[in-house]
PDB file of N, CA, C and O in Angstrom:
ATOM      1  N   MET A   1      93.755 126.174 147.749  1.00  0.00           N
ATOM      2  CA  MET A   1      94.331 124.785 147.901  1.00  0.00           C
ATOM      3  C   MET A   1      95.081 124.605 149.157  1.00  0.00           C
ATOM      4  O   MET A   1      95.863 125.460 149.573  1.00  0.00           O
ATOM      5  N   GLU A   2      94.853 123.548 149.732  1.00  0.00           N
ATOM      6  CA  GLU A   2      95.949 122.793 150.944  1.00  0.00           C
ATOM      7  C   GLU A   2      96.428 121.746 150.852  1.00  0.00           C
ATOM      8  O   GLU A   2      95.653 120.790 150.878  1.00  0.00           O
ATOM      9  N   GLY A   3      97.850 121.493 150.711  1.00  0.00           N
ATOM     10  CA  GLY A   3      98.087 120.179 150.735  1.00  0.00           C
ATOM     11  C   GLY A   3      98.752 119.725 152.179  1.00  0.00           C
ATOM     12  O   GLY A   3      99.039 120.468 153.119  1.00  0.00           O
ATOM     13  N   SER A   4      98.898 118.433 152.095  1.00  0.00           N
ATOM     14  CA  SER A   4      99.350 117.863 153.485  1.00  0.00           C
ATOM     15  C   SER A   4     100.223 116.618 153.079  1.00  0.00           C
ATOM     16  O   SER A   4     100.234 116.181 151.928  1.00  0.00           O
ATOM     17  N   ASP A   5     100.886 116.130 154.018  1.00  0.00           N
ATOM     18  CA  ASP A   5     101.709 114.740 153.985  1.00  0.00           C
ATOM     19  C   ASP A   5     100.778 113.668 153.572  1.00  0.00           C
ATOM     20  O   ASP A   5     101.159 112.731 152.871  1.00  0.00           O
ATOM     21  N   THR A   6      99.724 113.774 153.940  1.00  0.00           N
ATOM     22  CA  THR A   6      98.495 112.523 153.716  1.00  0.00           C
ATOM     23  C   THR A   6      98.167 112.335 152.308  1.00  0.00           C
ATOM     24  O   THR A   6      97.627 111.326 151.856  1.00  0.00           O
ATOM     25  N   GLY A   7      98.597 113.577 151.496  1.00  0.00           N
ATOM     26  CA  GLY A   7      98.239 113.363 150.077  1.00  0.00           C
ATOM     27  C   GLY A   7      97.010 113.856 149.656  1.00  0.00           C
ATOM     28  O   GLY A   7      96.575 113.498 148.561  1.00  0.00           O
ATOM     29  N   LEU A   8      96.227 114.816 150.537  1.00  0.00           N
ATOM     30  CA  LEU A   8      94.944 115.246 150.684  1.00  0.00           C
ATOM     31  C   LEU A   8      95.279 116.721 150.130  1.00  0.00           C
ATOM     32  O   LEU A   8      96.283 117.381 150.399  1.00  0.00           O
ATOM     33  N   THR A   9      94.344 117.038 149.404  1.00  0.00           N
ATOM     34  CA  THR A   9      94.319 118.450 148.781  1.00  0.00           C
ATOM     35  C   THR A   9      93.147 119.093 148.613  1.00  0.00           C
ATOM     36  O   THR A   9      92.323 118.595 147.846  1.00  0.00           O
ATOM     37  N   LYS A  10      92.877 120.226 149.248  1.00  0.00           N
ATOM     38  CA  LYS A  10      91.511 120.858 149.163  1.00  0.00           C
ATOM     39  C   LYS A  10      91.493 121.755 147.892  1.00  0.00           C
ATOM     40  O   LYS A  10      92.386 122.571 147.661  1.00  0.00           O
ATOM     41  N   VAL A  11      90.513 121.571 147.154  1.00  0.00           N
ATOM     42  CA  VAL A  11      90.029 122.238 145.957  1.00  0.00           C
ATOM     43  C   VAL A  11      88.737 122.740 145.981  1.00  0.00           C
ATOM     44  O   VAL A  11      87.835 122.174 146.599  1.00  0.00           O
ATOM     45  N   ARG A  12      88.565 123.894 145.271  1.00  0.00           N
ATOM     46  CA  ARG A  12      87.199 124.388 145.132  1.00  0.00           C
ATOM     47  C   ARG A  12      86.787 124.316 143.598  1.00  0.00           C
ATOM     48  O   ARG A  12      87.439 124.841 142.695  1.00  0.00           O
ATOM     49  N   ILE A  13      85.543 123.547 143.420  1.00  0.00           N
ATOM     50  CA  ILE A  13      85.063 123.495 142.072  1.00  0.00           C
ATOM     51  C   ILE A  13      83.504 123.966 142.045  1.00  0.00           C
ATOM     52  O   ILE A  13      82.728 123.268 142.698  1.00  0.00           O
ATOM     53  N   LEU A  14      83.106 124.818 141.515  1.00  0.00           N
ATOM     54  CA  LEU A  14      81.646 125.311 141.374  1.00  0.00           C
ATOM     55  C   LEU A  14      81.309 125.592 142.802  1.00  0.00           C
ATOM     56  O   LEU A  14      80.328 125.131 143.386  1.00  0.00           O
ATOM     57  N   ASP A  15      82.382 126.545 143.411  1.00  0.00           N
ATOM     58  CA  ASP A  15      81.946 126.948 144.843  1.00  0.00           C
ATOM     59  C   ASP A  15      81.800 125.858 145.888  1.00  0.00           C
ATOM     60  O   ASP A  15      81.354 126.136 147.001  1.00  0.00           O
ATOM     61  N   GLN A  16      82.156 124.652 145.569  1.00  0.00           N
ATOM     62  CA  GLN A  16      82.155 123.667 146.510  1.00  0.00           C
ATOM     63  C   GLN A  16      83.552 122.970 146.900  1.00  0.00           C
ATOM     64  O   GLN A  16      84.287 122.602 145.983  1.00  0.00           O
ATOM     65  N   ILE A  17      83.896 122.800 148.103  1.00  0.00           N
ATOM     66  CA  ILE A  17      85.188 122.215 148.372  1.00  0.00           C
ATOM     67  C   ILE A  17      85.235 120.723 148.254  1.00  0.00           C
ATOM     68  O   ILE A  17      84.284 120.026 148.607  1.00  0.00           O
ATOM     69  N   TYR A  18      86.278 120.263 147.787  1.00  0.00           N
ATOM     70  CA  TYR A  18      86.395 118.793 147.688  1.00  0.00           C
ATOM     71  C   TYR A  18      87.952 118.276 148.173  1.00  0.00           C
ATOM     72  O   TYR A  18      88.960 118.884 147.814  1.00  0.00           O
ATOM     73  N   ASN A  19      87.984 117.332 148.847  1.00  0.00           N
ATOM     74  CA  ASN A  19      89.251 116.976 149.392  1.00  0.00           C
ATOM     75  C   ASN A  19      89.722 115.731 148.515  1.00  0.00           C
ATOM     76  O   ASN A  19      89.126 114.655 148.503  1.00  0.00           O
ATOM     77  N   VAL A  20      90.738 115.987 147.868  1.00  0.00           N
ATOM     78  CA  VAL A  20      91.208 115.048 146.780  1.00  0.00           C
ATOM     79  C   VAL A  20      92.251 114.245 147.344  1.00  0.00           C
ATOM     80  O   VAL A  20      93.209 114.903 147.747  1.00  0.00           O
ATOM     81  N   ARG A  21      92.309 113.316 147.447  1.00  0.00           N
ATOM     82  CA  ARG A  21      93.580 112.304 147.870  1.00  0.00           C
ATOM     83  C   ARG A  21      94.197 111.787 146.656  1.00  0.00           C
ATOM     84  O   ARG A  21      93.656 111.056 145.826  1.00  0.00           O
ATOM     85  N   SER A  22      95.469 112.275 146.639  1.00  0.00           N
ATOM     86  CA  SER A  22      96.573 111.871 145.532  1.00  0.00           C
ATOM     87  C   SER A  22      97.933 111.877 145.833  1.00  0.00           C
ATOM     88  O   SER A  22      98.438 112.565 146.721  1.00  0.00           O
ATOM     89  N   ALA A  23      98.593 111.028 145.015  1.00  0.00           N
ATOM     90  CA  ALA A  23      99.926 111.192 145.305  1.00  0.00           C
ATOM     91  C   ALA A  23     100.877 111.970 144.570  1.00  0.00           C
ATOM     92  O   ALA A  23     102.106 111.997 144.638  1.00  0.00           O
ATOM     93  N   ASP A  24      99.849 112.765 143.664  1.00  0.00           N
ATOM     94  CA  ASP A  24     100.476 113.956 142.781  1.00  0.00           C
ATOM     95  C   ASP A  24     100.836 115.228 143.815  1.00  0.00           C
ATOM     96  O   ASP A  24     100.379 115.379 144.948  1.00  0.00           O
ATOM     97  N   ASP A  25     101.730 116.055 143.149  1.00  0.00           N
ATOM     98  CA  ASP A  25     101.969 117.136 143.797  1.00  0.00           C
ATOM     99  C   ASP A  25     100.510 118.032 143.927  1.00  0.00           C
ATOM    100  O   ASP A  25      99.689 118.066 143.010  1.00  0.00           O
ATOM    101  N   PRO A  26     100.345 118.706 145.150  1.00  0.00           N
ATOM    102  CA  PRO A  26      99.213 119.436 145.282  1.00  0.00           C
ATOM    103  C   PRO A  26      98.808 120.304 144.470  1.00  0.00           C
ATOM    104  O   PRO A  26      97.608 120.442 144.234  1.00  0.00           O
ATOM    105  N   ALA A  27      99.997 121.233 143.755  1.00  0.00           N
ATOM    106  CA  ALA A  27      99.821 122.251 142.754  1.00  0.00           C
ATOM    107  C   ALA A  27      99.393 121.685 141.415  1.00  0.00           C
ATOM    108  O   ALA A  27      98.795 122.334 140.557  1.00  0.00           O
ATOM    109  N   TYR A  28      99.750 120.437 141.318  1.00  0.00           N
ATOM    110  CA  TYR A  28      99.212 119.683 140.198  1.00  0.00           C
ATOM    111  C   TYR A  28      97.703 119.512 140.232  1.00  0.00           C
ATOM    112  O   TYR A  28      96.996 120.061 139.387  1.00  0.00           O
ATOM    113  N   VAL A  29      97.189 118.730 141.235  1.00  0.00           N
ATOM    114  CA  VAL A  29      95.941 118.615 141.664  1.00  0.00           C
ATOM    115  C   VAL A  29      95.072 119.782 141.621  1.00  0.00           C
ATOM    116  O   VAL A  29      93.904 119.732 141.233  1.00  0.00           O
ATOM    117  N   GLN A  30      95.712 120.921 142.062  1.00  0.00           N
ATOM    118  CA  GLN A  30      94.886 122.288 141.988  1.00  0.00           C
ATOM    119  C   GLN A  30      94.740 122.891 140.650  1.00  0.00           C
ATOM    120  O   GLN A  30      93.844 123.697 140.403  1.00  0.00           O
ATOM    121  N   GLU A  31      95.673 122.481 139.727  1.00  0.00           N
ATOM    122  CA  GLU A  31      95.708 123.154 138.445  1.00  0.00           C
ATOM    123  C   GLU A  31      94.656 122.089 137.674  1.00  0.00           C
ATOM    124  O   GLU A  31      93.915 122.567 136.815  1.00  0.00           O
ATOM    125  N   LEU A  32      94.588 120.736 137.954  1.00  0.00           N
ATOM    126  CA  LEU A  32      93.521 119.987 137.334  1.00  0.00           C
ATOM    127  C   LEU A  32      91.986 120.711 137.784  1.00  0.00           C
ATOM    128  O   LEU A  32      91.064 121.069 137.052  1.00  0.00           O
ATOM    129  N   ALA A  33      92.101 120.761 139.101  1.00  0.00           N
ATOM    130  CA  ALA A  33      90.784 121.337 139.690  1.00  0.00           C
ATOM    131  C   ALA A  33      90.375 122.707 139.172  1.00  0.00           C
ATOM    132  O   ALA A  33      89.176 122.934 139.011  1.00  0.00           O
ATOM    133  N   ASP A  34      91.239 123.590 138.914  1.00  0.00           N
ATOM    134  CA  ASP A  34      90.991 124.730 138.248  1.00  0.00           C
ATOM    135  C   ASP A  34      90.567 124.546 136.820  1.00  0.00           C
ATOM    136  O   ASP A  34      89.549 125.144 136.473  1.00  0.00           O
ATOM    137  N   TYR A  35      91.142 123.873 136.023  1.00  0.00           N
ATOM    138  CA  TYR A  35      90.745 123.316 134.685  1.00  0.00           C
ATOM    139  C   TYR A  35      89.389 122.926 134.596  1.00  0.00           C
ATOM    140  O   TYR A  35      88.689 123.385 133.693  1.00  0.00           O
ATOM    141  N   VAL A  36      88.878 122.030 135.536  1.00  0.00           N
ATOM    142  CA  VAL A  36      87.469 121.417 135.665  1.00  0.00           C
ATOM    143  C   VAL A  36      86.568 122.465 136.046  1.00  0.00           C
ATOM    144  O   VAL A  36      85.420 122.512 135.605  1.00  0.00           O
ATOM    145  N   ASP A  37      87.070 123.363 136.898  1.00  0.00           N
ATOM    146  CA  ASP A  37      86.183 124.655 137.337  1.00  0.00           C
ATOM    147  C   ASP A  37      85.861 125.518 136.290  1.00  0.00           C
ATOM    148  O   ASP A  37      84.704 125.866 136.052  1.00  0.00           O
ATOM    149  N   ARG A  38      87.065 125.960 135.508  1.00  0.00           N
ATOM    150  CA  ARG A  38      86.854 126.644 134.217  1.00  0.00           C
ATOM    151  C   ARG A  38      85.737 126.142 133.231  1.00  0.00           C
ATOM    152  O   ARG A  38      84.757 126.779 132.844  1.00  0.00           O
ATOM    153  N   LYS A  39      86.097 124.883 132.918  1.00  0.00           N
ATOM    154  CA  LYS A  39      85.232 124.121 131.857  1.00  0.00           C
ATOM    155  C   LYS A  39      83.644 124.140 132.506  1.00  0.00           C
ATOM    156  O   LYS A  39      82.687 124.483 131.811  1.00  0.00           O
ATOM    157  N   LEU A  40      83.514 123.762 133.805  1.00  0.00           N
ATOM    158  CA  LEU A  40      82.005 123.937 134.423  1.00  0.00           C
ATOM    159  C   LEU A  40      81.458 125.317 134.312  1.00  0.00           C
ATOM    160  O   LEU A  40      80.281 125.537 134.026  1.00  0.00           O
ATOM    161  N   GLN A  41      82.311 126.203 134.537  1.00  0.00           N
ATOM    162  CA  GLN A  41      81.796 127.649 134.691  1.00  0.00           C
ATOM    163  C   GLN A  41      81.486 128.035 133.191  1.00  0.00           C
ATOM    164  O   GLN A  41      80.531 128.761 132.913  1.00  0.00           O
ATOM    165  N   GLN A  42      82.239 127.577 132.353  1.00  0.00           N
ATOM    166  CA  GLN A  42      81.904 127.945 130.831  1.00  0.00           C
ATOM    167  C   GLN A  42      80.596 127.401 130.299  1.00  0.00           C
ATOM    168  O   GLN A  42      79.852 128.030 129.547  1.00  0.00           O
ATOM    169  N   ILE A  43      80.364 126.089 130.788  1.00  0.00           N
ATOM    170  CA  ILE A  43      79.281 125.472 130.319  1.00  0.00           C
ATOM    171  C   ILE A  43      77.872 126.075 131.183  1.00  0.00           C
ATOM    172  O   ILE A  43      76.745 126.092 130.687  1.00  0.00           O
ATOM    173  N   SER A  44      78.180 126.513 132.444  1.00  0.00           N
ATOM    174  CA  SER A  44      77.079 127.138 133.422  1.00  0.00           C
ATOM    175  C   SER A  44      76.815 128.429 132.700  1.00  0.00           C
ATOM    176  O   SER A  44      75.640 128.720 132.477  1.00  0.00           O
ATOM    177  N   ASP A  45      77.766 129.227 132.312  1.00  0.00           N
ATOM    178  CA  ASP A  45      77.429 130.584 131.902  1.00  0.00           C
ATOM    179  C   ASP A  45      76.690 130.411 130.480  1.00  0.00           C
ATOM    180  O   ASP A  45      75.807 131.215 130.180  1.00  0.00           O
ATOM    181  N   SER A  46      76.958 129.621 129.815  1.00  0.00           N
ATOM    182  CA  SER A  46      76.466 129.515 128.488  1.00  0.00           C
ATOM    183  C   SER A  46      75.121 128.910 128.259  1.00  0.00           C
ATOM    184  O   SER A  46      74.528 129.044 127.188  1.00  0.00           O
ATOM    185  N   THR A  47      74.601 128.182 129.366  1.00  0.00           N
ATOM    186  CA  THR A  47      73.259 127.523 129.667  1.00  0.00           C
ATOM    187  C   THR A  47      73.053 127.614 131.179  1.00  0.00           C
ATOM    188  O   THR A  47      73.335 126.709 131.965  1.00  0.00           O
ATOM    189  N   PRO A  48      72.613 128.614 131.453  1.00  0.00           N
ATOM    190  CA  PRO A  48      72.212 129.047 132.775  1.00  0.00           C
ATOM    191  C   PRO A  48      71.066 128.243 133.551  1.00  0.00           C
ATOM    192  O   PRO A  48      70.960 128.090 134.768  1.00  0.00           O
ATOM    193  N   SER A  49      70.376 127.849 132.704  1.00  0.00           N
ATOM    194  CA  SER A  49      68.970 127.176 133.219  1.00  0.00           C
ATOM    195  C   SER A  49      69.199 125.540 133.264  1.00  0.00           C
ATOM    196  O   SER A  49      68.276 124.763 133.505  1.00  0.00           O
ATOM    197  N   VAL A  50      70.512 125.137 133.006  1.00  0.00           N
ATOM    198  CA  VAL A  50      70.618 123.863 133.187  1.00  0.00           C
ATOM    199  C   VAL A  50      71.145 123.207 134.661  1.00  0.00           C
ATOM    200  O   VAL A  50      71.826 124.029 135.275  1.00  0.00           O
ATOM    201  N   ASP A  51      71.027 122.237 135.192  1.00  0.00           N
ATOM    202  CA  ASP A  51      71.212 121.773 136.488  1.00  0.00           C
ATOM    203  C   ASP A  51      72.607 121.419 136.489  1.00  0.00           C
ATOM    204  O   ASP A  51      73.211 121.230 135.433  1.00  0.00           O
ATOM    205  N   THR A  52      73.180 121.314 137.681  1.00  0.00           N
ATOM    206  CA  THR A  52      74.680 121.033 138.048  1.00  0.00           C
ATOM    207  C   THR A  52      75.072 119.864 137.404  1.00  0.00           C
ATOM    208  O   THR A  52      76.155 119.832 136.820  1.00  0.00           O
ATOM    209  N   LEU A  53      74.101 118.598 137.446  1.00  0.00           N
ATOM    210  CA  LEU A  53      74.545 117.357 136.803  1.00  0.00           C
ATOM    211  C   LEU A  53      74.719 117.446 135.565  1.00  0.00           C
ATOM    212  O   LEU A  53      75.715 116.890 135.102  1.00  0.00           O
ATOM    213  N   LYS A  54      73.898 118.097 134.754  1.00  0.00           N
ATOM    214  CA  LYS A  54      73.947 118.325 133.384  1.00  0.00           C
ATOM    215  C   LYS A  54      74.927 119.174 132.950  1.00  0.00           C
ATOM    216  O   LYS A  54      75.367 119.059 131.806  1.00  0.00           O
ATOM    217  N   VAL A  55      75.376 120.101 133.785  1.00  0.00           N
ATOM    218  CA  VAL A  55      76.734 120.892 133.494  1.00  0.00           C
ATOM    219  C   VAL A  55      77.971 119.975 133.507  1.00  0.00           C
ATOM    220  O   VAL A  55      78.887 119.994 132.685  1.00  0.00           O
ATOM    221  N   ALA A  56      77.848 119.190 134.551  1.00  0.00           N
ATOM    222  CA  ALA A  56      78.952 118.435 134.756  1.00  0.00           C
ATOM    223  C   ALA A  56      79.263 117.251 133.519  1.00  0.00           C
ATOM    224  O   ALA A  56      80.393 116.863 133.222  1.00  0.00           O
ATOM    225  N   ILE A  57      78.023 116.797 132.900  1.00  0.00           N
ATOM    226  CA  ILE A  57      78.035 115.661 132.146  1.00  0.00           C
ATOM    227  C   ILE A  57      78.590 116.620 130.767  1.00  0.00           C
ATOM    228  O   ILE A  57      79.524 116.166 130.106  1.00  0.00           O
ATOM    229  N   LEU A  58      78.012 117.856 130.409  1.00  0.00           N
ATOM    230  CA  LEU A  58      78.514 118.331 129.242  1.00  0.00           C
ATOM    231  C   LEU A  58      79.995 118.918 129.205  1.00  0.00           C
ATOM    232  O   LEU A  58      80.690 119.023 128.194  1.00  0.00           O
ATOM    233  N   ALA A  59      80.310 119.247 130.382  1.00  0.00           N
ATOM    234  CA  ALA A  59      81.885 119.676 130.605  1.00  0.00           C
ATOM    235  C   ALA A  59      82.575 118.292 130.493  1.00  0.00           C
ATOM    236  O   ALA A  59      83.594 118.250 129.804  1.00  0.00           O
ATOM    237  N   ALA A  60      82.217 117.351 130.984  1.00  0.00           N
ATOM    238  CA  ALA A  60      82.897 115.877 130.775  1.00  0.00           C
ATOM    239  C   ALA A  60      82.969 115.704 129.150  1.00  0.00           C
ATOM    240  O   ALA A  60      84.037 115.448 128.595  1.00  0.00           O
ATOM    241  N   LEU A  61      81.855 115.852 128.502  1.00  0.00           N
ATOM    242  CA  LEU A  61      81.866 115.486 127.062  1.00  0.00           C
ATOM    243  C   LEU A  61      82.988 116.695 126.437  1.00  0.00           C
ATOM    244  O   LEU A  61      83.901 116.332 125.695  1.00  0.00           O
ATOM    245  N   ASN A  62      82.862 117.732 126.708  1.00  0.00           N
ATOM    246  CA  ASN A  62      83.904 118.581 126.227  1.00  0.00           C
ATOM    247  C   ASN A  62      85.443 118.169 126.485  1.00  0.00           C
ATOM    248  O   ASN A  62      86.230 118.110 125.541  1.00  0.00           O
ATOM    249  N   ILE A  63      85.829 117.890 127.800  1.00  0.00           N
ATOM    250  CA  ILE A  63      87.118 117.379 128.134  1.00  0.00           C
ATOM    251  C   ILE A  63      87.413 116.094 127.447  1.00  0.00           C
ATOM    252  O   ILE A  63      88.564 115.855 127.081  1.00  0.00           O
ATOM    253  N   ALA A  64      86.439 115.251 127.250  1.00  0.00           N
ATOM    254  CA  ALA A  64      86.817 114.046 126.379  1.00  0.00           C
ATOM    255  C   ALA A  64      86.990 114.315 125.088  1.00  0.00           C
ATOM    256  O   ALA A  64      87.849 113.685 124.471  1.00  0.00           O
ATOM    257  N   ASP A  65      86.273 115.217 124.494  1.00  0.00           N
ATOM    258  CA  ASP A  65      86.473 115.626 123.033  1.00  0.00           C
ATOM    259  C   ASP A  65      88.043 116.127 122.954  1.00  0.00           C
ATOM    260  O   ASP A  65      88.839 115.754 122.093  1.00  0.00           O
ATOM    261  N   GLU A  66      88.307 116.978 123.945  1.00  0.00           N
ATOM    262  CA  GLU A  66      89.795 117.635 123.951  1.00  0.00           C
ATOM    263  C   GLU A  66      90.740 116.492 123.760  1.00  0.00           C
ATOM    264  O   GLU A  66      91.533 116.378 122.826  1.00  0.00           O
ATOM    265  N   LEU A  67      90.562 115.644 124.769  1.00  0.00           N
ATOM    266  CA  LEU A  67      91.511 114.314 125.115  1.00  0.00           C
ATOM    267  C   LEU A  67      91.548 113.485 123.714  1.00  0.00           C
ATOM    268  O   LEU A  67      92.617 113.130 123.217  1.00  0.00           O
ATOM    269  N   PHE A  68      90.314 113.217 123.139  1.00  0.00           N
ATOM    270  CA  PHE A  68      90.402 112.352 121.853  1.00  0.00           C
ATOM    271  C   PHE A  68      91.038 113.185 120.750  1.00  0.00           C
ATOM    272  O   PHE A  68      91.663 112.548 119.902  1.00  0.00           O
ATOM    273  N   ARG A  69      90.978 114.526 120.625  1.00  0.00           N
ATOM    274  CA  ARG A  69      91.296 115.224 119.558  1.00  0.00           C
ATOM    275  C   ARG A  69      92.993 115.337 119.626  1.00  0.00           C
ATOM    276  O   ARG A  69      93.732 115.362 118.642  1.00  0.00           O
ATOM    277  N   LEU A  70      93.426 115.400 121.093  1.00  0.00           N
ATOM    278  CA  LEU A  70      94.900 115.346 121.258  1.00  0.00           C
ATOM    279  C   LEU A  70      95.417 114.168 120.878  1.00  0.00           C
ATOM    280  O   LEU A  70      96.412 114.167 120.152  1.00  0.00           O
ATOM    281  N   ARG A  71      94.757 112.825 121.356  1.00  0.00           N
ATOM    282  CA  ARG A  71      95.491 111.746 120.928  1.00  0.00           C
ATOM    283  C   ARG A  71      95.440 111.404 119.445  1.00  0.00           C
ATOM    284  O   ARG A  71      96.312 110.647 119.017  1.00  0.00           O
ATOM    285  N   LYS A  72      94.515 111.877 118.615  1.00  0.00           N
ATOM    286  CA  LYS A  72      94.496 111.667 117.356  1.00  0.00           C
ATOM    287  C   LYS A  72      95.590 112.547 116.734  1.00  0.00           C
ATOM    288  O   LYS A  72      96.266 112.218 115.759  1.00  0.00           O
ATOM    289  N   ALA A  73      95.670 113.520 117.304  1.00  0.00           N
ATOM    290  CA  ALA A  73      96.957 114.495 116.795  1.00  0.00           C
ATOM    291  C   ALA A  73      98.242 113.895 117.183  1.00  0.00           C
ATOM    292  O   ALA A  73      99.142 113.939 116.345  1.00  0.00           O
ATOM    293  N   GLU A  74      98.466 113.351 118.300  1.00  0.00           N
ATOM    294  CA  GLU A  74      99.713 112.687 118.834  1.00  0.00           C
ATOM    295  C   GLU A  74      99.874 111.434 117.711  1.00  0.00           C
ATOM    296  O   GLU A  74     100.968 111.177 117.209  1.00  0.00           O
ATOM    297  N   GLN A  75      98.865 110.823 117.443  1.00  0.00           N
ATOM    298  CA  GLN A  75      99.131 109.570 116.599  1.00  0.00           C
ATOM    299  C   GLN A  75      99.434 110.026 115.252  1.00  0.00           C
ATOM    300  O   GLN A  75     100.294 109.375 114.660  1.00  0.00           O
ATOM    301  N   ALA A  76      98.868 111.081 114.600  1.00  0.00           N
ATOM    302  CA  ALA A  76      99.430 111.633 113.412  1.00  0.00           C
ATOM    303  C   ALA A  76     100.619 112.073 113.406  1.00  0.00           C
ATOM    304  O   ALA A  76     101.207 111.908 112.338  1.00  0.00           O
ATOM    305  N   ASP A  77     101.303 112.682 114.391  1.00  0.00           N
ATOM    306  CA  ASP A  77     102.439 113.172 114.662  1.00  0.00           C
ATOM    307  C   ASP A  77     103.468 111.928 114.545  1.00  0.00           C
ATOM    308  O   ASP A  77     104.395 111.890 113.735  1.00  0.00           O
ATOM    309  N   GLU A  78     103.159 110.927 115.476  1.00  0.00           N
ATOM    310  CA  GLU A  78     103.913 109.762 115.536  1.00  0.00           C
ATOM    311  C   GLU A  78     104.095 109.030 114.047  1.00  0.00           C
ATOM    312  O   GLU A  78     105.182 108.525 113.770  1.00  0.00           O
ATOM    313  N   LEU A  79     103.229 109.001 113.309  1.00  0.00           N
ATOM    314  CA  LEU A  79     103.174 108.471 112.009  1.00  0.00           C
ATOM    315  C   LEU A  79     104.086 109.300 111.098  1.00  0.00           C
ATOM    316  O   LEU A  79     104.839 108.708 110.325  1.00  0.00           O
ATOM    317  N   TRP A  80     104.061 110.568 111.143  1.00  0.00           N
ATOM    318  CA  TRP A  80     104.840 111.489 110.507  1.00  0.00           C
ATOM    319  C   TRP A  80     106.075 111.117 110.698  1.00  0.00           C
ATOM    320  O   TRP A  80     106.814 110.680 109.816  1.00  0.00           O
ATOM    321  N   PHE A  81     106.410 111.297 112.064  1.00  0.00           N
ATOM    322  CA  PHE A  81     107.924 111.219 112.619  1.00  0.00           C
ATOM    323  C   PHE A  81     108.429 109.776 112.049  1.00  0.00           C
ATOM    324  O   PHE A  81     109.549 109.639 111.558  1.00  0.00           O
ATOM    325  N   GLY A  82     107.585 108.828 112.155  1.00  0.00           N
ATOM    326  CA  GLY A  82     108.150 107.503 111.820  1.00  0.00           C
ATOM    327  C   GLY A  82     108.467 107.534 110.474  1.00  0.00           C
ATOM    328  O   GLY A  82     109.518 107.005 110.113  1.00  0.00           O
ATOM    329  N   GLU A  83     107.662 108.118 109.589  1.00  0.00           N
ATOM    330  CA  GLU A  83     107.860 108.034 108.156  1.00  0.00           C
ATOM    331  C   GLU A  83     109.098 108.968 107.812  1.00  0.00           C
ATOM    332  O   GLU A  83     109.859 108.685 106.886  1.00  0.00           O
ATOM    333  N   LYS A  84     109.243 109.982 108.527  1.00  0.00           N
ATOM    334  CA  LYS A  84     110.562 110.826 108.175  1.00  0.00           C
ATOM    335  C   LYS A  84     111.831 109.927 108.767  1.00  0.00           C
ATOM    336  O   LYS A  84     112.915 109.896 108.185  1.00  0.00           O
ATOM    337  N   LEU A  85     111.597 109.292 109.842  1.00  0.00           N
ATOM    338  CA  LEU A  85     112.879 108.428 110.308  1.00  0.00           C
ATOM    339  C   LEU A  85     113.273 107.417 109.139  1.00  0.00           C
ATOM    340  O   LEU A  85     114.397 107.390 108.637  1.00  0.00           O
ATOM    341  N   ARG A  86     112.260 106.623 108.780  1.00  0.00           N
ATOM    342  CA  ARG A  86     112.334 105.817 107.662  1.00  0.00           C
ATOM    343  C   ARG A  86     113.049 106.345 106.527  1.00  0.00           C
ATOM    344  O   ARG A  86     114.047 105.807 106.049  1.00  0.00           O
ATOM    345  N   GLU A  87     112.413 107.627 106.017  1.00  0.00           N
ATOM    346  CA  GLU A  87     113.295 108.198 104.939  1.00  0.00           C
ATOM    347  C   GLU A  87     114.709 108.358 105.292  1.00  0.00           C
ATOM    348  O   GLU A  87     115.597 107.949 104.543  1.00  0.00           O
ATOM    349  N   CYS A  88     114.969 108.992 106.507  1.00  0.00           N
ATOM    350  CA  CYS A  88     116.307 109.436 106.804  1.00  0.00           C
ATOM    351  C   CYS A  88     117.260 108.065 106.889  1.00  0.00           C
ATOM    352  O   CYS A  88     118.433 108.043 106.518  1.00  0.00           O
ATOM    353  N   THR A  89     116.573 106.985 107.419  1.00  0.00           N
ATOM    354  CA  THR A  89     117.310 105.667 107.507  1.00  0.00           C
ATOM    355  C   THR A  89     117.875 105.275 106.093  1.00  0.00           C
ATOM    356  O   THR A  89     119.041 104.932 105.896  1.00  0.00           O
ATOM    357  N   LEU A  90     116.765 105.385 105.009  1.00  0.00           N
ATOM    358  CA  LEU A  90     117.010 104.993 103.779  1.00  0.00           C
ATOM    359  C   LEU A  90     118.195 105.807 103.288  1.00  0.00           C
ATOM    360  O   LEU A  90     119.179 105.211 102.849  1.00  0.00           O
ATOM    361  N   MET A  91     118.156 107.192 103.336  1.00  0.00           N
ATOM    362  CA  MET A  91     119.060 108.004 102.805  1.00  0.00           C
ATOM    363  C   MET A  91     120.457 107.689 103.285  1.00  0.00           C
ATOM    364  O   MET A  91     121.441 107.783 102.551  1.00  0.00           O
ATOM    365  N   LEU A  92     120.503 107.291 104.612  1.00  0.00           N
ATOM    366  CA  LEU A  92     121.804 106.923 105.161  1.00  0.00           C
ATOM    367  C   LEU A  92     122.301 105.693 104.663  1.00  0.00           C
ATOM    368  O   LEU A  92     123.486 105.639 104.332  1.00  0.00           O
ATOM    369  N   GLU A  93     121.533 104.645 104.555  1.00  0.00           N
ATOM    370  CA  GLU A  93     121.844 103.438 103.813  1.00  0.00           C
ATOM    371  C   GLU A  93     122.352 103.519 102.469  1.00  0.00           C
ATOM    372  O   GLU A  93     123.239 102.788 102.028  1.00  0.00           O
ATOM    373  N   GLU A  94     121.715 104.506 101.781  1.00  0.00           N
ATOM    374  CA  GLU A  94     122.173 104.726 100.388  1.00  0.00           C
ATOM    375  C   GLU A  94     123.508 105.348 100.308  1.00  0.00           C
ATOM    376  O   GLU A  94     124.312 105.127  99.402  1.00  0.00           O
ATOM    377  N   LEU A  95     123.712 106.199 101.383  1.00  0.00           N
ATOM    378  CA  LEU A  95     125.010 106.885 101.336  1.00  0.00           C
ATOM    379  C   LEU A  95     126.217 105.894 101.880  1.00  0.00           C
ATOM    380  O   LEU A  95     127.386 106.066 101.533  1.00  0.00           O
ATOM    381  N   ASN A  96     125.836 104.926 102.696  1.00  0.00           N
ATOM    382  CA  ASN A  96     126.926 104.254 103.268  1.00  0.00           C
ATOM    383  C   ASN A  96     126.992 102.721 102.517  1.00  0.00           C
ATOM    384  O   ASN A  96     127.802 101.833 102.781  1.00  0.00           O
ATOM    385  N   GLY A  97     125.786 102.671 101.399  1.00  0.00           N
ATOM    386  CA  GLY A  97     125.701 101.736 100.636  1.00  0.00           C
ATOM    387  C   GLY A  97     126.928 101.024  99.999  1.00  0.00           C
ATOM    388  O   GLY A  97     126.761 100.077  99.230  1.00  0.00           O
TER     389      GLY A  97
END
């Protein structure tokens, strides 16, 4: 990884170098690239006869699945915490009643 003041970070994904322009920290951009590279490698290793485009699409589907599952879990957590907050508020109101 190489970062510069221009916001350009060089990353390697599937043995290809990409110049990524971002306002984010170059270390963060590299972390993202490493994650994508690992996902692509996992798919490529498990299906060696699949071409690069198909590997990229399958990896994108896997990453999208992770994102959707995390969003659903976050929503469930928010609902649970919201309910607990309401319960606590009711208990406090009863105590102060």
